[in-house]
C-alpha positions in Angstrom: 150.2 71.6 54.8 149.8 71.5 51.0 149.4 74.4 48.6 146.8 72.5 46.5 144.4 69.6 46.9 143.1 67.6 43.9 141.9 64.1 43.2 144.5 63.0 40.7 147.9 64.5 39.6 149.3 63.3 36.3 153.0 64.2 35.8 153.9 64.4 32.1 151.8 65.6 29.2 152.8 63.2 26.4 150.6 60.4 25.1 150.5 58.5 28.4 149.8 61.6 30.6 147.1 63.1 28.3 145.3 59.8 28.0 145.5 59.1 31.8 144.2 62.6 32.4 141.2 62.1 30.1 140.5 58.7 31.6 140.6 60.0 35.2 138.4 62.9 34.2 135.8 60.6 32.6 135.3 59.1 36.1 134.5 62.6 37.5 137.9 63.2 39.1 139.5 66.6 39.3 142.9 66.3 37.5 146.0 68.4 37.7 148.3 67.7 34.7 151.9 68.8 35.2 154.3 69.3 32.4 158.0 70.1 33.2 158.9 71.7 29.9 158.5 75.4 29.2 158.4 74.8 25.5 155.6 72.3 25.5 154.4 70.8 23.2 157.3 71.5 20.9 160.2 69.1 21.6 159.1 68.1 25.1 157.7 64.6 24.3 158.7 61.6 22.3 155.1 61.3 21.2 155.5 64.3 18.9 158.5 62.7 17.2 156.8 59.3 16.7 155.3 57.9 13.6 151.9 57.8 15.4 151.4 54.1 14.5 149.5 52.2 17.2 149.2 48.4 17.0 145.9 47.0 18.1 144.9 43.4 17.3 141.2 42.8 17.0 139.9 46.3 16.5 136.5 46.9 14.9 138.2 48.5 11.9 140.3 45.4 11.3 137.1 43.3 11.4 135.4 45.6 8.9 138.4 45.2 6.6 138.2 41.4 6.9 141.5 41.1 8.7 141.6 38.2 11.2 143.7 39.2 14.2 143.6 38.8 17.9 145.4 39.8 21.1 146.6 36.2 21.3 148.3 36.5 17.9 149.8 39.8 18.9 151.1 38.2 22.1 152.8 35.4 20.0 154.5 38.1 17.9 155.9 39.8 21.0 157.2 36.5 22.5 158.8 35.6 19.1 160.5 39.0 18.8 161.7 39.0 22.4 162.6 35.3 22.3 160.3 34.8 25.3 161.9 37.4 27.4 159.2 40.1 27.4 157.6 41.1 30.7 154.7 38.5 30.2 152.3 40.2 32.5 152.6 43.6 30.9 152.5 42.1 27.4 149.2 40.3 28.2 147.7 43.4 29.7 148.6 45.6 26.8 147.7 43.3 24.0 144.3 42.6 25.6 143.8 46.4 26.2 144.9 47.5 22.7 141.6 47.3 20.7 139.5 48.8 23.5 142.1 51.6 23.8 141.9 52.7 20.2 138.1 52.5 20.3 138.0 54.6 23.5 140.3 57.2 22.0 138.0 57.7 19.1 134.7 57.4 20.9 135.5 59.2 24.2 138.8 61.1 23.5 137.9 62.6 20.2 141.1 61.3 18.6 140.5 60.8 14.8 142.2 57.4 14.5 141.9 55.2 11.4 143.0 51.7 10.4 146.2 51.9 8.3 145.1 48.9 6.4 147.9 47.1 4.4 150.6 48.9 6.3 152.4 45.9 7.9 155.6 46.5 9.8 158.4 44.1 10.5 157.7 41.6 13.4 153.9 42.0 13.2 152.2 39.0 11.6 149.2 41.0 10.7 148.6 44.6 9.5 147.4 46.1 12.8 148.5 49.7 12.8 146.1 52.6 13.6 147.0 56.2 13.2 145.8 59.8 12.7 145.2 61.1 9.2 148.5 62.9 8.8 150.4 59.8 10.2 152.6 62.0 12.4 153.3 62.1 16.0 152.7 65.9 16.2 149.2 65.3 14.8 148.5 62.6 17.4 149.8 64.8 20.2 147.7 67.7 19.0 144.6 65.5 18.9 145.2 64.2 22.4 145.9 67.7 23.7 142.6 68.9 22.2 140.7 66.1 23.8 142.2 66.9 27.2 141.7 70.6 26.8 138.0 70.1 26.1 137.5 68.5 29.6 136.9 71.1 32.3 138.1 68.6 35.0 141.6 68.9 33.7 144.0 71.7 34.5 147.3 71.8 32.7 150.3 73.5 34.4 153.5 74.0 32.4 157.0 74.5 33.7 156.2 72.4 36.8 158.4 69.4 37.5 157.4 66.7 39.9 160.4 66.1 42.3 159.2 63.9 45.2 156.3 61.7 46.2 155.4 60.7 49.7 152.7 58.0 50.3 150.4 58.0 53.3 147.1 56.2 54.3 145.2 59.3 53.1 146.8 59.5 49.6 150.0 61.1 48.3 151.9 64.3 49.0 153.8 65.7 46.1 156.6 68.2 45.9 157.0 70.2 42.7 159.6 72.7 41.4 159.5 75.5 38.9 162.5 76.7 36.8 162.9 79.6 39.3 163.5 77.1 42.1 160.2 77.8 43.7 158.7 74.7 45.3 155.1 73.8 46.0 153.3 70.9 47.6 150.2 69.2 46.3 148.0 66.7 48.1 146.1 64.2 46.0 144.4 60.8 46.2 146.8 59.5 43.6 149.5 60.3 41.1 150.2 58.9 37.6 153.9 59.1 36.7 153.9 59.7 32.9 157.3 61.4 32.8 158.7 59.2 30.0 161.9 57.2 30.2 165.5 58.4 30.5 166.8 58.7 26.9 167.6 62.3 27.2 169.8 61.7 30.3 173.2 60.9 28.9 174.6 59.7 32.2 171.8 57.1 32.6 172.1 56.0 29.0 175.9 55.5 29.5 175.2 53.4 32.6 172.2 51.4 31.5 172.6 51.0 27.7 176.3 51.8 27.1 176.2 50.4 23.5 173.9 53.4 22.6 175.9 56.0 24.5 177.6 57.4 21.4 174.4 57.3 19.3 172.3 60.4 18.4 169.3 60.9 20.6 166.0 61.6 18.8 163.3 61.9 21.5 161.7 64.3 23.9 164.0 66.4 26.0 161.7 65.6 29.0 162.9 62.0 29.1 165.3 62.6 32.0 164.5 59.6 34.2 162.3 61.4 36.7 160.1 58.4 37.3 163.1 56.2 38.0 164.3 58.7 40.6 160.9 58.9 42.3 160.6 55.2 42.1 163.9 54.7 43.8 162.8 56.9 46.7 159.7 54.7 47.0 161.7 51.5 46.7 159.6 50.5 43.7 160.3 47.5 41.6 162.0 48.1 38.3 162.7 45.8 35.4 164.4 45.7 31.9 166.2 49.0 32.3 168.4 48.2 29.3 165.4 48.0 26.9 165.1 50.7 24.2 164.0 51.5 20.7 166.8 52.3 18.3 166.2 53.5 14.8 168.5 53.0 11.9 167.5 55.8 9.6 167.6 59.3 11.1 168.2 61.7 8.2 171.1 64.1 8.9 171.8 66.9 9.3 168.1 67.6 9.1 167.3 65.4 12.2 164.1 64.0 10.6 163.2 60.4 10.8 163.1 58.7 7.4 160.0 56.5 7.3 160.9 52.8 7.1 158.3 52.6 4.3 161.2 53.8 2.1 163.0 50.5 2.9 160.1 48.2 3.4 158.8 48.5 -0.1 162.1 47.7 -1.8 164.6 50.3 -0.8 167.8 49.4 0.9 170.8 50.7 2.8 174.3 51.0 1.4 177.6 52.4 2.7 180.1 54.7 1.1 181.7 51.7 -0.5 178.5 51.1 -2.4 177.7 47.9 -0.5 174.7 46.7 1.5 175.5 45.5 5.1 172.3 44.1 6.6 169.0 42.4 6.0 166.8 45.5 6.0 163.5 43.4 6.1 164.2 42.8 9.8 163.2 46.4 10.4 165.0 49.1 12.3 166.5 46.6 14.7 169.1 47.6 17.3 171.7 45.4 15.7 171.2 47.4 12.5 171.9 50.5 14.5 175.2 49.0 15.5 175.8 47.8 12.0 175.4 51.2 10.4 177.5 52.8 13.2 180.3 50.4 12.2 180.2 51.6 8.5 182.8 54.1 7.3 181.9 57.4 8.8 179.3 55.8 11.1 176.5 56.4 8.6 174.8 55.0 5.5 172.6 55.9 2.6 169.0 54.9 2.1 168.3 54.2 -1.6 164.9 54.1 -3.2 163.0 55.3 -6.3 160.0 57.3 -7.4 157.5 54.5 -6.8 158.6 54.3 -3.2 158.7 58.1 -2.8 155.0 58.2 -3.7 154.2 55.7 -0.9 156.4 57.7 1.6 154.7 61.0 0.6 151.6 60.1 2.7 153.7 60.8 5.8 154.3 64.2 7.2 157.8 63.6 8.3 158.8 62.5 4.8 157.2 65.7 3.4 159.2 67.7 5.9 162.4 65.9 4.9 161.8 66.7 1.2 161.1 70.3 2.1 164.3 70.6 4.0 166.2 69.2 1.0 167.0 65.8 2.7 166.1 63.7 -0.4 168.6 63.9 -3.3 168.1 62.4 -6.7 170.3 60.9 -9.3 169.4 60.1 -12.9 171.5 56.9 -13.2 174.0 54.7 -11.3 176.9 56.9 -12.2 175.3 60.0 -10.7 174.2 58.0 -7.7 177.7 56.8 -7.1 179.0 60.4 -7.3 176.3 61.6 -4.9 177.0 59.1 -2.1 180.8 59.0 -2.7 180.9 55.3 -3.7 182.8 53.4 -6.4 180.5 53.1 -9.4 181.5 49.5 -10.1 180.7 48.3 -6.5 177.4 50.2 -6.5 176.4 48.7 -9.8 177.1 45.2 -8.5 174.9 46.0 -5.4 172.0 47.3 -7.5 172.2 44.3 -9.8 172.3 41.9 -7.0 169.3 43.5 -5.3 167.5 43.4 -8.7 168.1 39.7 -9.0 166.7 39.1 -5.5 163.7 41.3 -6.2 162.9 39.4 -9.5 163.5 36.0 -8.0 166.4 35.1 -10.2 168.9 35.0 -7.3 168.9 34.7 -3.6 169.9 37.7 -1.5 173.4 37.2 0.1 172.2 39.0 3.2 169.0 36.9 3.6 166.4 39.4 2.6 163.4 37.7 1.1 161.2 40.6 0.0 162.1 43.5 -2.1 158.7 44.0 -3.7 160.1 45.4 -7.0 163.5 46.3 -8.4 164.5 49.9 -8.1 164.3 52.0 -11.3 166.1 55.2 -12.1 166.0 58.0 -11.1 167.3 57.0 -7.7 166.6 58.8 -4.4 169.3 58.9 -1.7 169.0 60.0 2.0 172.0 60.1 4.3 171.0 58.3 7.5 172.5 57.7 11.0 171.6 55.4 13.9 169.7 57.0 16.8 168.2 56.2 20.2 164.5 57.0 20.2 163.3 56.1 23.6 163.8 53.7 26.5 161.5 50.8 27.3 162.4 49.7 30.8 161.1 51.2 34.0 158.8 50.8 37.0 156.9 47.6 37.3 153.1 48.0 37.3 150.1 45.7 37.5 147.1 45.5 35.2 145.7 48.7 36.6 148.9 50.7 36.2 149.7 50.6 39.9 153.4 50.8 40.7 154.6 47.7 42.6 157.0 47.4 45.5 158.1 43.8 46.3 155.3 42.7 44.0 152.6 44.7 45.9 150.9 47.9 44.8 152.1 51.2 46.3 148.9 52.9 47.3 148.0 55.9 45.1 151.0 55.6 42.8 150.6 54.7 39.1 152.9 54.7 36.1 152.5 54.6 32.3 154.4 55.0 29.1 158.2 55.2 29.2 158.0 55.5 33.0 156.9 51.9 33.2 158.4 48.7 32.0 157.2 47.9 28.5 157.0 44.7 26.3 160.4 44.7 24.7 162.3 42.4 27.1 165.7 43.2 28.6 167.4 45.0 25.7 166.7 46.6 22.4 166.4 43.5 20.3 162.8 42.8 21.3 161.2 46.1 20.3 158.2 45.8 17.9 157.2 48.9 16.0 154.5 50.8 17.8 154.7 49.0 21.1 156.1 52.1 22.9 153.2 54.2 21.8 150.7 51.4 22.7 152.2 51.2 26.2 151.7 54.9 26.7 148.1 55.0 25.5 146.8 51.7 26.8 148.5 51.8 30.2 147.8 55.5 30.5 144.1 54.8 30.0 144.1 51.9 32.5 146.0 53.9 35.1 143.7 57.0 34.7 140.5 55.0 34.9 141.7 53.2 38.0 143.0 56.3 39.7 139.8 58.3 38.8 137.5 55.6 40.0 139.4 55.3 43.2 139.1 59.0 43.8 135.4 59.1 43.0 134.7 56.4 45.5 136.3 58.5 48.2 134.0 61.5 47.6 
């Protein structure tokens, strides 16, 4: 005997869960949205900590801007980045669903997305990012929450954690728990697991991605691996559990992400010896996380100038970092060397070498081909550390978001976002910027539509 009966239960109120809830509600389904955190939305989800950049190849805004792009080109980029090791089925589903997803979010979800235009991130062969006006994860989460709150079919319950799922011919029976220990049962036609990955679970990180076990974690505290635990009870298929997104430039002690725009437009990373140590144009790759962790003290300094600061200032997280005092300035190389604790001679050599590469008078020793322009004083410096943002492996799903067991759908059980396997391949080297957020939104929408339609057919 259950305490409640609804059409669709969605567990997790991040990007995947909110999108799935709105999609199911659009089919006329009654949706119960459960969020385990008692401090939601603050700190609970990785969505709020993201850069809110959503890659979609072939959107109407791209076409209006004259940018030729397609899901097929996007797929080629993913296969190139993952060296052919991406979950091909998932990559095909999500690249094809991406443009329709951003259109749907604007037209039916009320999310004010725009095309970010010339913003082109490492690994993407075309500028295909879409975002909200403030280009912040908190802004995206607020817009999604507003869209879900506007639908009377959706009821949000906080401080309720999904613990167990049982499947029967009539649907699913769910057991939930509140912080007090009180348990309830809910009967539904289907459940969408949108409880994120396991990045906040130190034991699982140590077991599944041990090379990141000592790194800082910068993600939602709700990423405890709940979907993996429920999936294990259901004997669900899992894949690529060692996949993750690492980030090279978490500003400390402020715990604010330094936008990679600071590096992409000509900035670079140096250590306390005044030397660069990686080809920064490859993006915030996991091997860069390991490289910066191997530097003296386990950190580095991001160096840029006023021109780049003006580009970064479009991003809310950069504005926050400046407000917190995380960006320091030096009038010349001598002051910069004193600021970061580096030998002035070595730092001078680094700056001159980068200038030569930027002006085309010399090749970069680390292989970087694009600096855009040489840095000019005054110089900005931000102390940065490597961090784990979120995991990318999980439950295997089909094109409708249905969780698979031995390759076959488990009736009434869906997964999206960090709960499901993504497109990054088996480790962290294949992550393309924005693909985690795309997985949450696109697969959340597909799962919600399928679950909602299935429920409406049973009415």
